[in-house]
Every structure is written in C-alpha cells, then in structure tokens.
C-alpha positions as CSV (number, residue, x, y, z in Angstrom):
1,X,82.7,226.8,165.6
2,X,80.9,224.1,167.1
3,X,83.2,220.8,166.8
4,X,81.6,217.8,164.7
5,X,84.0,214.9,165.4
6,X,86.4,214.9,168.4
7,X,89.4,214.6,165.9
8,X,88.7,218.6,165.6
9,X,89.5,219.9,169.3
10,X,92.1,221.7,170.0
11,X,95.7,219.5,170.4
12,X,95.9,220.1,174.3
13,X,92.4,218.7,174.4
14,X,93.3,215.8,172.5
15,X,96.7,215.0,173.6
16,X,95.6,214.9,177.3
17,X,92.3,213.9,178.0
18,X,91.1,210.2,177.6
19,X,88.7,209.6,174.7
20,X,85.7,209.8,177.0
21,X,87.2,212.8,178.4
22,X,87.2,214.3,174.7
23,X,83.9,213.2,174.2
24,X,82.6,215.4,177.5
25,X,84.6,218.4,176.1
26,X,83.2,218.4,173.0
27,X,79.8,217.8,173.9
28,X,79.8,220.5,176.6
29,X,81.8,222.9,174.0
30,X,78.9,222.6,171.8
31,X,76.3,223.1,174.1
32,X,78.0,226.1,175.3
33,X,78.2,227.4,172.0
34,X,74.5,227.5,171.4
35,X,73.4,228.7,174.5
36,X,76.1,231.8,174.9
37,X,75.4,233.4,171.4
38,X,73.8,236.3,172.7
39,X,76.9,238.5,174.4
40,X,74.3,239.4,177.0
41,X,74.3,236.1,178.1
42,X,77.8,235.9,178.9
43,X,79.8,237.6,182.0
44,X,82.1,239.8,181.2
45,X,83.8,240.7,178.1
46,X,84.8,237.2,177.2
47,X,84.1,235.7,173.5
48,X,81.6,233.3,172.9
49,X,84.9,231.0,172.1
50,X,86.5,231.3,175.5
51,X,83.1,231.1,177.6
52,X,82.3,227.8,175.5
53,X,85.9,226.2,176.2
54,X,85.9,227.5,180.0
55,X,82.2,225.8,180.4
56,X,83.6,222.5,178.3
57,X,86.9,222.4,180.9
58,X,84.4,222.7,183.7
59,X,82.6,219.9,182.3
60,X,85.5,217.5,182.1
61,X,87.0,218.5,185.7
62,X,83.3,217.3,187.0
63,X,84.6,213.7,186.2
64,X,88.1,214.0,185.6
65,X,90.8,215.0,187.8
66,X,94.7,215.4,187.5
67,X,97.0,212.8,188.9
68,X,100.1,213.0,190.8
69,X,101.9,213.1,187.6
70,X,99.3,215.5,186.2
71,X,97.6,213.0,184.2
72,X,94.0,213.2,183.5
73,X,91.8,210.2,185.6
74,X,88.4,209.5,186.2
75,X,87.5,210.6,189.4
C-alpha cells in the first residue's frame, strides 16, 4: 500500500511532522515497500507494512528530532 500523496499518510505522520518530514516519510516508506516485498528480505516476523513504517521513521530521524516540547524540528 504505497502512498501516492502525503495526504494519504497516517494521521500520526501528518499531524506531527512538517511537510518536508512527511515527504521524507512517504519516499522512504514507498522505497521500503518495494525493497522488502519478499519476506526473506525482512528480519523477524514483521509484515511488509511494519518494516516499511520502521524504515520511514528511521529516515525521518536522520534529518529531524523532537525538541523540548515534543515537536519535530530539523537537526
């Protein structure tokens, strides 16, 4: 279930990340969705969707971090 637009992203992403962070999330999710289609390419018992979400959050955390108030800010 790759995302065509950022408006399709989960609420937790859209409601918390700035637009650029959402774009990073979408791109990373879609890439991971394709890359981990084969269950043999995944670690553990995580589903394709779970792995793609983990990869997407990891990509966001490379460029963003939460500030003291819990808002996502660029590093």
